N, C-alpha and C positions, 0 to 999 in steps of 0.2 A: 791373520797368523792366528787369531783366535776361531774364528768363524771357522778356517779348517781343520784343527782341533775338535773341535764340536762337531763336526761332522764328521769325522772319524769314530770319536770316540761312542756316537749316540748310534753309530750304525754294529760296532762291535756288543752295545748294550742291546739292541733290537734282535741281534740277533743270536743272543744269549736270552731272551724273552723265547723266542719263539721255538727253540729246544724245549726250554721247557711248558710251554702250552703244546708243540707235540704231545709229551707226557701228559700232559695232564689231559689234553683232551680221549686217552688211551681208559683213561680213569672214571669219566665222566660220562654214567651210564643210566643214572635216575636220574629225578627232582632232589633227594637229599646229596647224593654225591655234586650236583651242581652250588645246591647252597651251605653246606656244611661238611665237603667235604666226605660222606658219609661216617662223620666222629669217629676218623679213626688217623689223625695225625698229634703227634709228640709237642712236648712241651717246649720245645727249642728254636722250632722253627715258628711254633704258633704264637712263642713270648716277641721274637724278630717284628716278627708279621703283625700282632697288635700294637708293637711300638712304631713301624712302619707305620699304619694307618692311623695312627696319632701325629705322629708326626708328615701335613701333609704338604703340598706347595706352598698352600699358606703359612705355613711353618716357617718354610725355606726361603718365603719372600716375605710374605705376610708382616710372621713377626718381626724378621728384622727391619723390616718398614715401622716398625712403632719404636722396636729402637733407635731409629733414624729420626723421626719425627717428636718423639717425648723424652729420650735420652734414661737417663736411669733410675726413672719409672716402671721402667718394663720389666723390670729387673722381679716385679709382683708377677708377670705371666708365667716367670719363670720358674719360679718357688713353688706357684697354684699347678704347675701341670707336675712338678716332681711330686708334691707335696698331696693335693688335695685330689687329683685324677688315679695315684695308685691306693689313696686310701678308699673312694669309691669302686676300685677293682677288686679291693679284698673284701671289702663290704659285701656285695654282691655277688661275683662269678662263683664265689663257694658255694652260695646254694641253688643258685638256676643252674649250674652243672649239675647239681647233686639231684634237684627235680627233675632235670631233665634226662635222666636214664632211666625211668618210666614214663615219662611225657613226650620223648621224642619229637618234640617241637623242631622245627626248621628255622625260624628265624624269633627279631621281638614280636613282633605283632602276634605271631602263631604260639609263644609260651604266654601268652597273657591270656589270648583266647581259652588256650587250653587249661592253662589255671586256672581262670575263674570260670569259666564254663560258659563263656558270651560271645556270640558271633560277632553283636554289635563291637563289643572291645576289639574282638581281632581285625574286622574291617573296617572297623573308625582309625582306629590306632598304626593301621597298614593303609591309609590315605594320609594320615599327619607325615609319614613320609615321604610326602610329596614335599616336606621343607626341604629335604634334602638336592634338591634342583639347587636350591642357594648354594649348598656346599662342594656341589659337584661342579656347578657354575666358576666359583670361584679358582677351582684349580684349573678349567680349563683358559680363564682367564691369566692365569700364571703362566702357564704354556705360552700360549698368546702372544705375552709379553716377552717372552724369552725369545723366542722366533723373532719378534718385531726388531729387538733391541740388539741381538747376538747374532743375529742369520743376515736382517733388513729385506726380510717380506714383511708384508702388511700383516696388522692387526687379524683384521678377518683371513688371509690363508695359514698364520698360524694358527687361529682359532677351528678350522678346520682339520691341520693338521697330528695338531694334538685328539681333538676330538676322535678322528679315525683311527688311529696308533690303540687307544683305549677300548674303542667299542670291538676294535676287533680280537685283540684279546681275550674279554672276557666276553663277545660272543660263542666264541668257540669254547674255552676252557673252564670257563664260572669257577666253582670255588678255588677249586686244587690250580688252578694259573695263577690266581689270586694271594693264594697263599704262600706259594713259593716263590713266586716273583716278588711278592712281599720282601720276603726273607734275603732275598740279594741286595734288592734294593736298601733294606735297613743295613745291610752292612758297607755299602756306599755309602749311606748318610754319615754313620757315626766316623768313618775315615773323613770327610768332607768337613765335617762339624769341627775336629776336632783342627785342622789343617787351617779353617778360618779362625779360629781361636788364637791359633799360637802364631799366625801370620800376624796378626796384632801386634801380640809382642814384641817379635822380630822390630815388625816396619816401626816401630813407635816408641821402642823401649828398649832396642840393640838386643831383645833376648830377655829383659829385666822384666817381670811382672810389676812389680813394684812402678819400673822407673814408667813402666808405657801407659797404668790408669791416674799415674801423677800427670801424665803427658796429658792424657785424654782428659782430666778434667778439668785442668787448667783450657786447653781449647773451646769446651763446653761455658764454662766460665764468662767466657769472651766472645762468646754467639750467645747465651741466652741461659742465663740463671733459674728458670724451667727446668733446665735440661737434667738437672743438678738435685732437682726435691725429691722427695721418697711419693710426697702426691702432688705430681701436675696438674696445677687446676687446666691444663690444655687438651689433659688426655682422656683413658678411660678409668683414667682411677687418681682422679679427683679428689677422692676425699675416704677415709676409712670405710666409708658404706661402701661405696664402691668397688673396694677390695674386696669387703666380707661379699658382697653378690659376686665376682668375680669366684672368688674359693667355689662359694656354691655352686656354680654353674659347672668348675670342673670337676668338682663331685661328681655330678649328672649327668660329667662326658663320659665317665665308662661305661656307662649304660648307652651309649647309643648303640643304633644296630648293626652297624658296620662293624661294630666292637665287639656288643652282644655275641655276633655268631660264630667270633673264633673262638668265644669261652665255648659254643654248643659243641664246635668242630673237634674237641680234646677225644681223645682217646680211653684216656684213663683218668676219673676224677680227681684221686690223689696225685696226680703230677700239675697240679694249679698249682702247687706254693712254687716250683722248679718253672714252669711258665711267668708268673711272676718278678722272680728274680733278673730272668733273662730279658724282659721287658722294662722293668725299671734301669736297670743298668745300661742300657741301648737309649730310654727315653734321655736319662739326667746326660749321658753324652751327647747327643743328636741336636738335644735345646743348646749346646755351647755356640751353636749356628748365630744366636739372639746377635751376641758380643756381634759379629759383623755389621749390625747396622749403626753400631755406635763406630765403629773404624768408619764407614764411610762416610757419618756425619761428619769427620774430623777434615775425611779424605776430600768431600765433593760436600762440602755444606750449602752450596746453591742448587742442588737437586730439587726441581719441582714437583717428582714423584716420588716419595719415600719408597714406596713398595720395589723400585729400582733400585734402591739402597745398596743391597749387597751385590747385585750385575753391575752397578758403576763401579763396586769399589774391586771387586775379582778383575773388572777391566783396568784399574787404578792400578794395583801394586802387585798383582798376582804376574807370574808367567804362563808365560800363555797355555802350556798343557795343563798345569794347574787350573786354571783357568776354565777352562774346557772341561773340565771333569766336576767341578762346581755347576756348571749348569748343568750338563746332563743329572748328578741330582739333584738337581731340581726337580729337572721334568721325572727322573725317579721316582720323587716325594710327590709329585701330583699322580704318578699313574698307584703308586700304593695304598694311597688312599681312596681314590675314582675308581678305583676296581672294584674294591671292597662296598661302594655304595651304591653301585651299578649290579652287584650282587644280591644287593638288601633289597633294591626297588624293583631288580627283575622275580625275586622272590616274592616277594608282597604280592604284585598280581596272578603270579604261577603256582604259585604255594596257599599263600592267606587266604587270597577271595577266589580265584578258580578250584582249587584240591578241597579245602578244608572249607569251603562255603557251600559254592553253586553247585558240586557234587555231590558233597557228604549230607546236605540237604536236602537234595533229589530236583533242583531244578533243574541239574546238567545230566544226564544220562548216559552213562557211556560202562563202557567194563574198564580194568585195572589196569588192562595193555594202552587201551586209548586215554585212559586218562592223564598214563607218563608220559605216551608221548606227545599229544596237546602241553602238558605242561613246561615239558622241554623245547616245547616252539614258541609258548608262550613268554618262556620266560628271558629266549635268546630276543626275541622280538622287542620284548618292554626294553633291552637294553639299546636301541636303535631309539625307539621314541622316544627314551630319556634324554640320551643325549642331544637330542637334536633340540629338545625344551631347553634342557640346560643351557646350550650354543643361545638361544635368543636371548635369556636372560642377561648376558655378558658381551651383544653386540658390539657396547663397547664398554671399556674397563671402568671397573669402579674405583673409587679414590680409594677406599681402604680394600684390598684383598680378608685380611682378616675379619673385618667387620660382617661380612657379605657370606662368609663360612658358618660364621656365630648366628644368624640368622636360620640355617638352618639348624645348628644344633641345640640354638635354645628352643626351635617351634616341638620340635620331637623330646626334648626333656621334657616342657613344659607340661605334654600332655601324656609322656607314659611315666613318671617317675615315681608318681604318688601310690599306680599300683606297684610299682617295681618292688620299693620301697617295706611296704608292707607285707607282701610277700614275702619279704625277707627276714624281719625282724619280727613278725606276728606268729603267733603260733597256732594261731586259729585261723581257716581263709572267712574270709569277708566278703559279704553280700558284694556279688555280680554289678550291682548296683551302684554299689560305691566307689568298684570302680571306674567304672562309667560315668558318672559324673564327676571325680577326678578327673579323667582326659578333657572331657569338656569344658570345665572349670579354669583348668590349668590353660588351656590353650587359647581361650578368649581373655582371661585375665593378662597372657603373651601381648596380646595382639593389640588389648586395650593400651597397654604400658604402651610396647612402642608408637601406636597411633597419635597417641594422645601427648607423649613426649614428656612421661611424669620422670624417666631416669633415661636421661644425655648415654651412657654406657653401654653399648649393645652386649655387652656382657655380665650387665649385673642385670640389667632386665631379663634376660633368659633366668637367672638366679631368682628373681623376686617370685616369677612368672612360677616355675617349681616347687617354689614356698607353698606358695597356692594352692596348688595341685595337690601337696603333702598333705597340706593341713584339711583339704576338703576328705582326703582321701580318709585320714585320721579320725575326723570329728564323727561321718558317716560311715564307717565301718562299727565305731559301736552306737549308734543308734538306730540303723537297720539291720534287719534281724539276719543272722550269718545261713548258712547251709545247713550247717551243722542243726542249729537250732531249730531247722523247719523240719530236718529228716525226724530228729527226735521227738 
């Protein structure tokens, strides 16, 4: 019965997305339209889209998976996403949107390259975006596991289905399709997260929240005392230092390229506050889905794969209609993040490398009309190439979807946050060489931390590498000659 309701609701959802794509296709005429919707969107739709992009399938499967595996210590993740990421958004968003009213950049690498007048930074940070292949792969794996668990297809068939759905509508609609479908998906995610949260109170506490969590706590105590600990030694939150690293990387998360592009799409810079309010309310409500992992640990404690916790709980305790709605929404979460990442990755090749480097430097000589046509073609075919590569990364499902996702986030943050933060807080521009060195040292430090196993938490590893990149930026910005000094 759950499978039947799933197919019915998925068909309705896809038809709604097709309708949005048809409208988006008519609006996508230039590479600017494909990348940032012509910088012509309002705060409500962008606030919903921003939140939906943060709340990926890894959030709706991987984060409840953390809750299932590690218990109440995963509330650190809820707190960090509710506090650190919004602070990062407020810190960075206003400045980058203000600068972009004159800069007119189309992506994070483009913005950094234009701001510091460095093609090395533009192309280098563009190539760093390849880390997002891991992020995309996590979403694909989540979708594949849904089809395998709920429908009964093989994991490989599910992987192909989810990849084709995402690639098709980004290939056609670009950023307009990304943002408008994200807004719809965000509203679905809010509804489902609230349903999941309330369901546990009804099932385990007969409608009384205190009773429900008292019973859950007693159950956890009987299973494993570590599930009740603030710092679970078996988790990513094993000590205060790991939690501090978590908050640092969540702050950096607000400057991820797929989120950065949402800010650049805002029509009026003064509407940024409204966009933020919509985003934070949506985020806090969506994160209630993490409690589904606590519920699944009580309902199906013998589960071997924690990432399937929410799906197992849905099958165990919800009516088929509601269960199918949860499953379709998880797929929507996968789409809402993945489409934004695809737009970012394709923009890197079409705009940042082809348009702003090869054409601008005269390496490729074409007319404006030819350049626009070729850039649109590159942006769309890059979507297919990226999708295929991401599928290869998850031909077998990873142990934790969340961990795979954070490889992508951490690599990008380590290489780019130093130059971004200095641009936000400094009144004077730093030397391009300082920004380039920050990018290199941040990225290399992340690789060293991960490959040597110095930090066991994949979230904290990204936080420490990001700190290295920022430190290098600050030091070299005050050592090397600034552009203003050289001009003077």
